[in-house]
N, C-alpha and C positions, 0 to 999 in steps of 0.2 A: 401516490397521490397527495391528496389534499389532506391527509389526515393530520392536518395540522395538530391540533390539540393534543396530541398525545405523546408527542415526541420529545424526548430530551435531547436528540440530536437531529440536525438537519437531514432531509431525505434526499436521496439521489434518484430521481423517477427514471425508470425503465430505459436506462440511457442507451443500452446497445440497440435495442429494436427501435426505440422511439426516435432517436436522433436522426436517423436516415429518413424516417417519414417526415420529420418535422423539418429538415432541409428542403425536402421535395414540396412540402406544402407552405413553407413560410411566406412565400410570395403570392400565395392565393389570396383573391380579393373576391368574395362571394356577391351574389346578386343582392342589390340593395331592396329595401322594403320592410316596413314595420309589420310584425306579426300581430294577430288578433286572437282575443280568447275565443274559445269555441263554445263556451256556455257551461252547462252543468258536466260534472264528472260522467265521462261516457260509460254506458253499461259494458259490462264484461261477461258474457255469457258462460255459465259454468262455474263462475267465481262468486264468493260471497263477500261483498264490501263490508270491511271492518272499521274503516276511519277515512275520513277525507276533508279536503278544504278546496274549495273552488275560488277563494278569495274575491268574493262579491262584497261590494261595499263603496263607500264614497271616496273620491280622490283625496289623497294625503291623510287617509285615516290608518290606524295601525292594523296589522293582521289580528285575527281573533285571539284574545288572551286566553281563552278557554283551550285553544288548540297549541298555542306557541309561546314560548318563553324567549327573550331577546338577550343575547350575550352582548357585554360591552367591555370596552377597554382593549388591553393588549394581551389579555390571558385569563384563564380562570383563576380565582384566588387560590394560591397554593399550587398551582400548576406551572408548567415550564413559560418563559417569557416568550413574547411574539408567537403566542399560540402553539409553540414548539416547532414551527416550520420556518421561522425567520421573516414572516411576512410583516409589512411594516404599518399597516393601516390601523387606525383607531376605530373600533367598532362603537357605533352610537344607536340610540333609539330615535334620533331626529327624523322626522318625516322627509327631510332632504335625502336621507340614506335609506330609510326603510318605510314603505307605505303601500297601500293599496293604490291602483292608478284610475279607479272609477270605472274601468273597462273590463272588469274581471280578472285583473292579474294582480300578483304580488310584485312590486318593483323594488329591487335592491340596486342602489346607485353609488358607486365610488366617486368621491370628489376630492379635490385638491385646493387647499387655499392659498393665499398669496404668499406665505412663507414656505410653501412646498409640502406641508403635512397632509396625509391622506386620511379620509375617513371613508367607512363603508358599513355594512351591516351584516348581521349572522343571526339567524333564528334557530331553534330547535324545538321539537315537539315536547309538550309535557309528557306525553305517554313514552313509556321506554319499555314496553312489552311486546313490541311487535316481533313475532316469532312464528316459524313454520309449525304447524300442528303436527303431532306424531302421525307419521303416515301419510302426510299432506303436504301443500305447497304454499309457500308465502310469496306474494307479489307485491312489490313497492314500485310505484309509477308516478312519474311527472311529465307534464307538457311543459317545455321550457324554451325560451329563445334566449340563447347566450348574448352577452353585450355585443352589440352590432359595430364592432371595431376590429380592424385588421392591420396587418404590417407594422411599421415602427410605432403607430399611434396606439397599438394594443399591448406593447412590452410591459409586462408585470400584471396584467390581468389575470385572475385565476379564480373563475366561477366554479362552483361545486354543489351537487345534489348527492347526499351521502347519509351513512348510518353508523352509529357507534354502539358497542355493547354496553348494556346499562351498568355494569359494574363500574365503568369508567366515571360516572357521576359521583363526585365526592372523593374520588382517588384518581388524581389526574397524572399518575405515574405507572399505571398498569398496562399502558399501551406497549405492543400491540396484542397482547395475549387474549384480552377480551373481544377481540375482533372489530374490523372496520371494513364496511362494504362501500366502495366508491362507485355509485351508480352512474355519475356523470361528473367528469371534471375536464377542464380545458384550460390551457395557458397561451398567453401571448397572441390571441386571436388566430390561432391555427385552425384550419378547418378539419377538426378531429375531435372525437369523443374518447375519452380514456376511461375504462372500467378495470378497477383494481381491488384485490383482496389483500388486507393487511392482518397478520396473525402471527402467533409463535412469539419469538424473542427478538430483541433489536441489540445489535446488528446480527444480520445473518439469519440462521434458522430456516425451517421449511418454507417460509414465505420470502425468503431473500430480502430481508429488511436492510436498509429502510426503503427499498425500492417496492416491495410488494410483488404479488403475482398478477400481473395486469396484461392488458392488450388494448389496441386502439384501431380505429378507422374513421374515415370520413363520413360526414353524415350524408344520408341518401338525398338524391335531388338537390334541392338548395343547400347552400352552406349552412353550418351550425350557427353562424352568427346572423344570417340574413332572415331566417325564419324559425318558427316553432318546429321542434321535434320531440318526440315521445321517447322518453328513456326509461327503461324497465330492468328492475332486478328480481330474480325468482331464487328461492331457496327451496329446494325440492327434496322432501323426506320420503316420497312415494317410491323413489328408485333406489337400487342398489348398485354401486355406491351412491350415497347421497351426492346431490350436484348443487352448485351456485351457477346462475347464468345471468348474463348480461346482453341487453338488447338496445337497439336504437330503431325506431319505427318499425318494431315487429321483426327486425333482422338481428339474429343471433350473432354475436362477434366475440364472446369471450366465455369460456366454461373452466370451472375448477372444481375437481371431483374429491370426494372424502378420501380415496385411497392415494392421494398424492402427497399425504402427509401422515404423520404418526397418530395414534388414536388420542393421545393426551392433547396434542394441539388442538385436533378438531373439537374435542370435548370443551376445552377451555373457552373455545369461540362460540360454542352452540348451547352448552348446558348451563345456561343461566336465564334470567327473567325474560330477556329479549333485547330489542334495539330501539333506539330513538333516532330520528331523522333530522337532518340538518340541511339548511340552504344558506349559503354565503357567497360573497365575491371578495376575495382577498387581493392585495396588491403586493407585488414582489414576494420573495421567499425562494426556498431551494429549488422548487419544481420550475417555475418561470425562469428562474436564473440559470437553470441547467440547459434550457433551450433557447436561451435569448441573451445570455451575458447578465452583467449586473442590471437588475431591473427594479423599479421603473427607470425611464430615462426622461430627458428633457422633452423628448418627442412624444411621450405617453399622454394621451389625451383623456382628461377626466370626463365624467358625467354620462357614461355609456351604461345604462342599466341592464341587469339581467331581468327578465320578465318570467314570471311562473304562472301558468293558467290554472293549473290544479296539481295537488299531490293526494294519492290515494293509496290505501293498503286493503288488498284483498286476501283471502284465503281460499283454498280448494281442497276438498277430501279431507282425510285425516280421521283419528280415532274421536268419536263424540264423547262428550263428558260422561262418566260413569253415573249410573243412578240419577238422570236428569229429573229435576223436580216437576211433578205433575199437578199436585194438589197440596197447597195453594199454588199459583203460578208466581214466577219470580216478581218481587216487588223491592223497591228501594234501588239504589245504584252501587255499582262497584267502584265508581269514582266519585269522591266526596270532596268538597271544598269548604276550607274554613271560612265562616260566614260571619258577617256582623251579627250580633245578638247571640253568640255562643252556640250556633248551629253548624251542623255538616250538611251542606246542600248538594243536590244533584247538579245544579247549575253554578256557575262561577259567581255571578254577581259582580258589582263594581269594586274596583281597587279600593282597599282601605288599610288601615294599620290597627294593631292592638299593641298595648304597651306590656312588657314583661318587666316585673318588679326586680329590682336589684337583689343579688344574694348576699350584698352588704359584707362580703369578704368571708363569709362561711362557706361551707362545702356541702352542697346539696345533691352530690352525684347519686342518682338513683332514687331520691326522695323529692317528690314534688313539692316546691315552695311557692306559695301563692301563685299558682299555675292559670294560665288562660285554658278554659276548658270548653271544647266543642263536642256535641254529641249529635247523633242521628239515631232515630228510633223506627220500629215497624219494618225491619229489612227481613225478607224471606228470600234467601238465595242458597245455592248449593257450594259447599267448600270445594275448590278445584285443586287442592294439594299444594298450592303455592304458598308464597310468603307475602307478608305486608309490604307495600312500597309507599314511599312519600317524598315529597320534594316541597320543604318549607323555606320560605324566603325569610331570612333573619338578618339582623342588623344591630351592632353595637356602637354605631357611630365611631367616636374616637376613643371609646373606652379600651383599656388594655387588659388582656387576661380575662374576658368574659366568655362563658360557654353556655349555650342553650342545649336543653335536653328535651326528649319527647317520650311519652308513655301512651301505648295504645292498648285499649282493653276491648274485649269482646263479651257481650252477654247474649248467649246463644238464643235464649227463650225469652227475654224481656222481663225475666223475673226478679231482677235486682242483683243476681249473683254474676261477677264477673269471672266467666269461665276460662278466659284466656287473657293474660297480660304480658306485653312485651315492652321492656325499657331498653331504649337504644343508647349507645355511647354518646356523650355530649359532643357538640359541635363548637370548637374555639374559633370565634369570629375574628377578623383582622382589625386592627385599629384605624380603618379607614372607612368613611361614610360610604354607604351603598349595600344594598341587599346581596346576601351570599345564598347559595343553595346548600341546605342541610338535607341530606338524603339517607336512605336505609343503608347506603354503602358505608356510613360510619361504623355499622356493626351493631349486633344485638348484644347488649350488656347482659341482661337476664330475661328470663321468661317463666311464667308459671301457667300451669293448666294445659289444655290442648285445644286444637281447632275442631270444629264440627259444623253442620249445616245451621244456618241462621233461620229460625222460624219466629217471625215478629220480633226478631232480635234487635240488639242496640249495639252502636259503636261509639267509643269515647276516645278522645285524643287530649291530652295534657301537655302544655308546653310551659316551661319555666327556664329561669336562669339558675344553672346549676353551681357556676363558680363566678368569681369577679366581684367587683364593687359597684359597677355602673349598671344602669337599666338598659333594657334592649327593646327592639321593636320587631314584631312579627307581622309580615305582610299578610293580608287576608283577602277575601273576596275572590279575585281572579289570579291570586298569587300562589298560595299554598293549597297543596292538593295531597290526598291520600288515597291509594288504591288498595282495596281490600280483596283478598285472594278468594272470591266467591263468584260463580257463574250465575 
C-alpha cells in the first residue's frame, strides 16, 4: 500500500491478485455526483468513542491544530526521499491543497502548476496511542469520498487513510517492523478499496514486503469515486488468535490473524504505545505505477479532491484500569500543550514560538542550560503503567550542528520534590528552516525515581539547546504536546 513513509525501497503492491482485478476495473466509470457530509460522528452502540474529528469549520480554514499536524515537503527530515514510495508531489499546508470545505468535510486537493509540478497534502494525528485494550477491540473509521476521477484522467492518484506504529516517529527507517494498517487506499481511479497490513522485515518476511498482506474489492453500490463510503479497521484482542479486520460500508473484506506470523513479528507490531492516523493524496509512486505504468501522465487531471466527512476511534471491552481513582476524581489532563506564559495547558491555544538560547559551542547534553520551562499543577490521575510521550516542534534555522533536549519531571504530590525525572537524548536539527518533530523515539538518556499516582501533582518540561552555536525555536501553543502516562 501506501506506506510510503517508511520504506527505503519502492513497494510492489499485491501484484498477483490485484492486477487481474485492476484490468477488469480499469475502464469502470462510476455514477457522477458529489457526496455530502452527514453531520456529527455517528453513534456506535456498544463502543466507547475515544477520539474523533468531524471537520466542521469555515471554508478554506485548516483542520484542527489540536488534532492534526501537517506534513510538508518530499519526506520526513532524516527519512527516505519521496516519502519512501517514489511519489512525486510536494506536500504543503496551503489552503489550496489542505482545508475544510465549509460543508463538514476535510478537503485534500492535488494540484499541478504550469511547469508540471504537483502539490498535495498529508496530515497525521498528534495522538499516537491508538491501541486495542487488553482483551478488547479498537475501531478506527472514516467516511470518505475518494477523488472523483477515473480512467486516464486518474492515472497517478493515490488517496489513503491509514495508521503507523508510534515508534516510527523520529526513526524513519524502522518500517515495516513497527506496523502499518492501510485502512483505505486506492490508485488510478479504479473502483476498488485496498486494505493492507505491513509488518516484519523488508523485503520478504511474514508480511511479504514490500507488498504486504492485503485484499481489495469494489465499493458497494455507487463507485468509490462517486460517493462517500465508510472504511473501518478493527484490531480485536478479545478473540484467540487476535484478529485484524477491514470493512467497507460494514462489509468485511480482509482479515489477518495472529497465527499467520511468528510471535516476535506480531509483538513488534503491537507491543508499543499505539498508532497514529494519516490522511493524504499522493501523486505517482510505486503502487499507481504498478497498475498504470509510469504515472502521472499528460492526461492526468489535477484538482480532484478527497473529501473526509469524519474520522473516529472507538474501543470496546477490555481490561479496565487497575485501582481506578475514586476519591478525588481525576483532574487535570493527560495531554498537555506547551503554552505561552510557561504553562502546560489542557487546550492547545494559538500557535506561537519560544526562543531557545544558544549553547555557545559548549556541551550541555543532560544538563539544562537556560531552558524554556513549562509546568502544570493540581493534577490527580492514576498511573497507567505506560511511558511519557511528546512531540516537540523545534527549528534551528540554518544553524549547523544544533541539538535540542528535553527533561520531563513529575512531582507526585505537589510538595516540591521531583519524584521522577526523565532526560531524553537530544535531537539534532537539520540546517534548513522549518520545524521538525522531536519525539520520545529519540530514546531515554537517563531517568531517576519512579512513577506513581498523581495526587494534586505537578508536571514540568524543560527544553534547551544541548549543543551547537546557534539559537533555536520551539513551537508552542497548538504545536508542541506532551502525553503523560496517567489515566
